[in-house]
VEXLUMVEX-81455 format. One record per residue: y, x, z of N, C-alpha, C in turn; residue in three letters. Coordinates in pm, whole numbers, padded with zeros to 5 digits, always signed. Atoms other than C-alpha are relative to their C-alpha. Layout:
N
YXZYXZYXZALA ...
END
This chain:
149
-00105+00078-00006-00002+00009+00003+00130+00075-00004UNK -00112-00086+00016+00337+00145-00101+00090-00017+00121UNK -00107+00001-00115+00625+00215+00164+00122-00038-00083UNK -00114+00043+00066+00947+00053+00072+00125+00042+00091UNK -00121-00040-00059+01288+00197+00151+00122-00047-00070UNK -00129+00071+00068+01606-00017+00087-00050-00089-00115UNK +00068+00109+00095+01365-00266-00110-00067+00073-00118UNK +00075-00069+00094+01219+00001-00329-00095+00089+00030UNK +00101-00097-00041+00910+00221-00330+00056+00130+00031UNK -00038-00134-00041+00947+00558-00178-00113+00069+00060UNK +00104-00072-00050+00736+00839-00074+00043+00085+00132UNK -00037-00057-00129+00821+00915+00287-00109-00001+00121UNK +00096+00006-00108+00491+00946+00466-00036-00144+00033UNK +00029+00131-00041+00423+00645+00669+00101-00100+00010UNK -00118+00076+00008+00766+00523+00684+00126+00074+00005UNK -00128-00078-00008+01133+00630+00670+00045+00019+00130UNK -00053-00002-00127+01197+00587+01033-00097-00078+00109UNK +00073+00075-00112+01055+00477+01367+00009+00041+00132UNK +00004-00041-00139+00976+00525+01730-00119+00080+00036UNK +00130-00079-00053+00748+00785+01894-00059-00075+00123UNK +00062+00057-00113+00516+00678+02171+00072+00033+00131UNK -00072-00047-00132+00729+00894+02399+00148-00049+00009UNK -00125+00088-00018+01050+00698+02327+00111+00078-00089UNK -00108-00073+00099+01220+00915+02041+00020-00084-00127UNK -00028+00063+00116+01377+00768+01742-00009+00114-00095UNK +00029-00097+00113+01262+00939+01412+00064-00057-00143UNK -00013+00027+00141+01347+00954+01055-00079+00088-00081UNK +00076-00076+00089+01153+01113+00769+00087+00078-00101UNK -00078-00082+00081+01311+01400+00589-00084+00104-00072UNK +00078-00121+00067+01185+01687+00350+00012+00120+00082UNK +00011-00122-00066+01086+01993+00525+00047+00112-00104UNK -00044-00106+00076+01292+02271+00356+00030+00120+00066UNK -00014-00103-00089+01261+02539+00600-00066+00129-00057UNK +00069-00112+00070+01053+02766+00372-00140+00027+00057UNK +00117-00002-00054+00744+02731+00584-00049-00125+00053UNK +00067+00124-00051+00512+02475+00758+00098-00022+00129UNK -00075+00033-00106+00702+02281+01024-00050+00038+00139UNK +00041-00036-00127+00697+02384+01390+00068-00100+00102UNK -00050+00092-00069+00719+02117+01653+00108+00035+00103UNK -00088-00041-00101+01036+02110+01869+00108+00082-00063UNK -00104-00085+00073+01249+02325+01613+00112-00084-00006UNK -00126+00080+00010+01604+02224+01621+00049+00029-00158UNK -00024-00004+00158+01723+02130+01260+00141-00051-00040UNK -00111+00037+00070+02026+02074+01048-00028-00085-00125UNK +00021+00066+00130+02080+01854+00738-00001+00117-00114UNK +00009-00090+00111+01990+02065+00429+00137+00002-00079UNK -00130+00000+00078+02308+02171+00243-00042+00023-00153UNK +00037-00020+00135+02105+02233-00080-00097-00111-00054UNK +00091+00099+00042+01846+01952-00108+00025-00140+00069UNK -00035+00141-00047+01916+01572-00069-00137-00037+00075UNK +00092+00048-00087+01731+01410+00221-00105+00079+00066UNK +00098-00121-00044+01587+01728+00372+00079+00051+00121UNK -00063-00075-00122+01648+01949+00678-00051+00147-00009UNK +00035-00152+00002+01646+02325+00734+00009+00038+00156UNK -00011-00045-00138+01638+02527+01056+00135+00024+00041UNK -00132-00027-00055+01951+02533+01270+00015+00144+00023UNK -00031-00132-00024+02113+02875+01274+00024+00026+00140UNK -00044-00029-00138+02170+03048+01617+00144-00034+00009UNK -00131+00039-00028+02477+02894+01759+00059-00114-00077UNK -00018+00125+00091+02473+02595+01514+00078-00105+00084UNK -00067+00133-00058+02720+02313+01611-00015-00126-00063UNK +00030+00112+00066+02597+02051+01380-00146-00035-00014UNK +00143+00029+00015+02228+01996+01464-00020-00155-00001UNK +00024+00139+00023+02072+01657+01367-00119-00031+00066UNK +00124+00045-00072+01749+01656+01550-00093+00107+00022UNK +00118-00105-00038+01414+01829+01643-00132-00051-00073UNK +00129+00033+00083+01099+01836+01443-00107-00059+00094UNK +00095+00079-00086+00830+01602+01571-00130+00055-00051UNK +00128-00019+00060+00532+01701+01343-00028+00156-00017UNK +00040-00153+00022+00375+02049+01354-00084+00008-00126UNK +00105-00038+00095+00219+02202+01057+00033-00077-00134UNK -00033+00077+00132+00399+01989+00773+00054+00105-00105UNK -00038-00103+00102+00426+02201+00449+00155-00015-00033UNK -00141+00005+00060+00765+02297+00301-00010-00091-00117UNK -00021+00098+00124+00866+02041+00048-00065-00133+00022UNK +00054+00137-00044+00677+01752+00230+00093-00079+00095UNK -00060+00074-00094+00819+01465+00427-00061+00026+00145UNK +00028-00031-00148+00818+01540+00817+00106-00091+00075UNK -00091+00072-00108+00948+01337+01115+00077+00087+00082UNK -00087-00062-00097+01240+01441+01297+00057-00103+00092UNK -00054+00078-00114+01352+01302+01633+00154+00018-00005UNK -00147-00004+00009+01719+01214+01614+00071-00052+00127UNK -00049+00053-00128+01770+01043+01952-00118-00047+00083UNK +00096+00037-00085+01584+00965+02268-00089+00110+00060UNK +00094-00091-00076+01287+01145+02436-00069+00090-00100UNK +00070-00091+00108+01154+01467+02237-00024+00133+00077UNK +00014-00150-00033+01008+01809+02310+00067+00087-00080UNK -00072-00100+00076+01250+02084+02230-00063+00144+00024UNK +00057-00128-00018+01143+02433+02149+00113+00099+00066UNK -00095-00095-00081+01306+02689+02394+00010+00130-00062UNK -00006-00132+00035+01440+03017+02316-00106+00085+00083UNK +00106-00075-00063+01174+03273+02430+00055+00063+00113UNK -00025-00045-00130+01197+03367+02796+00099-00092+00068UNK -00097+00086-00063+01451+03097+02862-00067-00120+00070UNK +00045+00100-00065+01369+02858+03129+00069-00143-00041UNK -00077+00126+00011+01451+02479+03130+00021-00062+00135UNK -00025+00066-00125+01602+02298+03433+00033-00144-00014UNK -00014+00154-00013+01582+01919+03488+00157-00019+00023UNK -00128+00033-00027+01926+01772+03453+00094+00088-00073UNK -00100-00094+00064+02077+02066+03258+00041-00059-00141UNK -00065+00031+00136+02285+02022+02930-00082+00098-00099UNK +00075-00072+00100+02089+02134+02618+00089+00038-00130UNK -00087-00030+00102+02256+02317+02336-00101+00094-00096UNK +00065-00099+00084+02137+02526+02024+00013+00141+00051UNK -00025-00136-00063+02064+02865+02135+00065+00097-00092UNK -00084-00058+00064+02295+03120+02053-00059+00143-00065UNK +00066-00125+00051+02053+03417+01982-00116-00018-00096UNK +00117+00046+00082+01750+03234+01806+00008-00121-00079UNK +00003+00118+00090+01758+03003+01503-00107-00099+00040UNK +00110+00102-00036+01583+02678+01570-00035-00017+00143UNK +00034+00017-00143+01572+02709+01946+00111-00055+00079UNK -00110+00056-00090+01753+02561+02238-00008+00082+00122UNK -00016-00054-00128+01887+02682+02561+00075-00098+00103UNK -00062+00065-00099+02023+02520+02883+00115+00042+00077UNK -00122-00049-00073+02354+02530+03071+00005-00106+00115UNK -00022+00099-00103+02445+02367+03397+00109-00101-00037UNK -00111+00087+00065+02760+02229+03241+00072+00065-00109UNK -00073-00056+00122+02931+02294+02904+00149+00017+00023UNK -00136-00001+00000+03283+02394+02849+00039-00090-00127UNK -00051+00095+00117+03510+02202+02606-00055+00027-00115UNK +00043-00055+00130+03421+02406+02312-00155-00034-00028UNK +00148-00005+00004+03040+02425+02355-00056-00159+00017UNK +00046+00126-00005+03024+02059+02431-00028-00087-00126UNK +00027+00069+00119+03030+01945+02070-00123+00072-00075UNK +00126-00055+00049+02722+02162+02010-00125-00067+00075UNK +00111+00060-00097+02510+01936+02258-00108-00059-00088UNK +00121+00066+00054+02154+01832+02175-00025-00115+00103UNK +00037+00100-00088+02125+01624+02498-00011+00053+00145UNK +00019-00047-00150+01991+01672+02873-00161+00017+00008UNK +00142-00037-00028+01672+01827+02991-00067-00094+00099UNK +00062+00096-00090+01429+01586+03158-00094+00076+00093UNK +00102-00080-00070+01205+01863+03313+00029+00133+00019UNK -00028-00147-00014+01205+02207+03468-00144+00072-00048UNK +00108-00084+00053+00972+02465+03295+00034+00140-00001UNK -00030-00138+00011+00939+02828+03319+00006+00063-00138UNK -00008-00082+00133+01043+03067+03036-00127+00054-00036UNK +00112-00064+00048+00786+03210+02823+00015+00015-00159UNK +00003-00003+00151+00691+03229+02448-00035-00141-00067UNK +00037+00125+00061+00694+02924+02228-00017-00135+00103UNK +00008+00111-00102+00763+02689+02531+00078-00126-00047UNK -00062+00130+00017+00848+02309+02481+00044-00049+00137UNK -00055+00067-00122+01059+02116+02729+00037-00145-00044UNK -00042+00138+00023+01113+01728+02745+00140-00008+00008UNK -00137+00026-00020+01468+01634+02671+00042-00136-00053UNK -00049+00118+00040+01673+01326+02619+00104+00045-00114UNK -00094-00035+00096+01848+01384+02277+00112-00095-00025UNK -00122+00094+00038+02195+01242+02204+00101+00102-00059UNK -00087-00097+00065+02419+01440+01957+00137-00032+00007UNK -00148+00027+00014+02798+01482+01980+00057+00017-00142UNK 
END
């Protein structure tokens, strides 16, 4: 059975958007990162391909979401969480603290870091707020509530 987007058939996996069982709002976009998707990666809207995403640069101030699906090939549709509850990939060795403010990492593309409170400038780079405390490590995911400024 075909999937319909705005009344016409489209190829966006199972749907063009929806909700995760964890409480996140998703949209389907084309993975244009150059490799298979990695769950929790912070992404931006592609500047070269319509209806696609790319990895957020370190210090990016215009993130649009985090990757939900792990292992989706470059060029294929992949779900991106744009609001609500999602696991976010932390910068290696950076811990997460419950209640802290979440931003795009300033040292590593596609990763996030936490701050107790943002200043007026960094506030516009906000991803959301952390929902759990986890120790730093390698490729650690932390539950966050996403809401972008």
